[in-house]
N, C-alpha and C positions, 0 to 999 in steps of 0.2 A: 705928274711930281705928286707923290701921295698925299693926301690930308690925312688929317685925323680931328676926330669931335668926341670931347668928352664933359657928360651929362652927367652932372652928380643927385644923385636920391636922395640918397640919406647919409647920416653919419657913416654907413656898413656898405653901402650898396652907390656904384656909378654904370653908367654906360656908355662902351666907349666904340666909335667906329670907325673904320681903316677904308679908304677910298684912293684905288688907282696905285696902289705900292706893285709896282712892275717888278722886283726880284726881292719878296721879301726873303730876309734872314731866316725865319723860323717857319717851316714846310712841312707838311706830309706830303711823303709818297710811299705810294701805296703800290705793290709789286703781289701779280693777279695774274692766275695762266689757268688755262685746262687742267693742269698736270698739278696743281697746289692752292691751296685756301688762300686768300688776301692776307697779307704780312703791311703791316703800316709802320714805318718808320716817322720818327716826328726829329729834322732835323736842325739845326744851324748851323749856317754858314760852311751848307753841304758836307758836314758832316752829321755820322747819327747819335743822335744823343741817348734816342730810346726805341724797344721795336716793341710793337704789339701784335702774336702773330694769330689767325684765328683758327680756328678748328674747320675740321671737314662740315661737319654735322655742327651747327649752330647754335643744337641747344648742350654742348661741351664743354668743356675747359679752354681756356684763355692761354698764353704766356706769354709774360714779360719779359724783356731784357732790358738791362743797362750797360751803355757801352761808356767807360770810364775816358774821358776829354784826356787829352797830353796835356804836359802845361802849357804850351801855346793854344792849344785850344781852349781851355778853362779859363785861360786870359784874357780870350779874345775882348775889344771894349765893345758895349752893346749899344744898338741902334740910337736914336737919337729924336726926337721928335719937336713941334714946333715950341717953341721957349714956354708961351702963353699957356700952352698945352700942358706942356710939363711940370711949369708951376703949380696950375690949377690942382693937376695929379698929387703934387707933394703939400699943396695942403688939406686937400683929404686925407690924403694915407699920411698925415702927421702921428712920430709917434710909432707907428710900425715899424715894421724889419724892414718893409719894400719901401718906408718913405723917400730916399735918393736912390730906387732901382726903377723909375718909371722911364727912362730911354729905351730899356726893351721892347715896352708897348709898341716903339716904331719898327720893330724887326717882324712882327706880325702882317701875316697875308689880308687880303681884303675879306670885310666880313662884319657883324656885328659882334660886342660882346659886354659881359656883364662882370664889374671887376665885385671882389664881395673881399670885405676885413673880415678876417676866422681865426677861429684857434688851431696852433698844430698840436696837438698830444704829444709828450714827453717822452712818452715810452713806445715804442714797434708792439702791433698787434699780433697775436698768432697767426692768425689767417687772415687773406684778402681776399674778395669775392674776385674772380677771371673771370669773365663768361660767365658760365653755368655752372662753376667749381670752387670750392673755399679749396685756397690754396697755400701753404706757408707762405707767411709773409717777409718780403728780402728785409735784412737791415735796415734799409733806407725809405722803408713803405710807412706811410703814416694813414690810418684810414682818418675820411672825415665826416663820413656821413652815411647812416646807412636805411633810409625811413623807402622803405617803397613808394612811388617808385624810384626814388631816387639812389643812385649811390657813392661813392665820389673818398676815392683815398689821393695821395700826393707820394711823389718819390724825387727823390735827391738825386744831382748830377752824377755822383757815384756810388757806386754795387752798396759802399760799405759806410754809410752815412746818410742820414736823414737832411732831409732840405734845411736849409740855412735860413729860409725867408728873405735875404738878403735882396733878391727881387724878385718879380709877381713870378707866381708859380705857371705856367702855361697850360690851360687844359685839351685836351680830346674828348669828346664829348663821342661817346659808344652807344646808339641808341639799339634798343631791343638789344641788350646785352645778353640775355641768359636765353638769348632765341624766343624770347617773344616780346610782346608789347609791357609784360610786368615790371620791369626794370628797363630805365635809361641810366648810364653810369659817366661820371668824369671823372679822368683818371688825370691829374696834374700835377706835369716835369717841372722842376729847376732845371733851366734851359742854360746857363752860365755859372760858373764856380765864383763862386762869394771870397773875396777879399778876406785877410784875417779877421774874427769878430772877438771881442771881447768873450771872458767866458760867463759873463754875468749878465751878458747881453740877451734880452726878452722883448718879448710883444708879439702882437697880430701880425698873422700876414698876410698877402694879397694872392687872391686867386684868381686868374683869367679866363672864364665861363664863354666858351663860343657859345653865341644866340644862332648867328648863321655862319657860311663860309668853309671852307676847304678843312678846318680842324672840326668838323663836325662830320662821323659816318657813321654809317647803320650796318649793324652784324648780319642782316636779314637783304641785304640790298643785290645778292647776285641769285636770291630764292623769288622773292617779288617786288618786282621797284614798286609797284603800286602800293603795296603795303609799306616799303621806305618811304616815299614820297609821304605817305598821310602822317610816318613816323617825326619827319621832319619837320612838317608844317606843327603839328601837338611840339614837338620840343622848343621852336621859335615860340608859339602864340603862347606855353603855358609853362613848361618843365624846365625851360633852361632858367624864368625869373623866378620860379621856385626855388631851384636849387640857390638860387643865388640869394633869397632870402633866407632858407634853412640854415647857409652856413654863415652870411649873417647876422643871424640871432645869437652866435656865440661872442659877436663882439659885445662887448661889456655896458657901453656908453650909448647903445643905438635906444 
């Protein structure tokens, strides 16, 4: 049986730990072979939501795809966490768009995570960083941070719409993002489709930053195991928390 632990750090940051999640609904599935570079699928309930394709050369650009859910898939009920943990989350997330979306945390795979309340820009950027290339931003993208060595962007569950923020946005941390240690990126994905929101609904969003576990990958994994191990330690001990602090700085009452 999965166990969950939530520690509130301050008004903008919390830490969440998942243990013994036998069959998590949210997963990262990586396809890799001698004839093709790695492809990472972020899946929910065995259905691919978002796909990140790495290039042959680690210092080239990456490709990001979003797969629109069907009505049935989009309305799939979120997982649940223990009532006392969910209540603690709701108290911490009070006033955010994701205040009542904490049940989705119960779908995460084993690992430790930083939760951060942050601002979601209203307009799409012209470009986003995908690997080592600035590419035209899809209409469901929003950039959250670009301050080396950290980069972050968020993506809605559908290709044509930005994240609603009604549930936590789940991150895929991609270390050595541009082909070296100068940038670690986290791409945040909306996993489930929100129920109808009122047009004037506003507030901050909650992002889930993986510190350890299956939602942390390294772009150089296939090229240098020692470099990848060093990057993972650096991410776990320093950069994941630094990203939580950077994103949390936009939370107005911190």
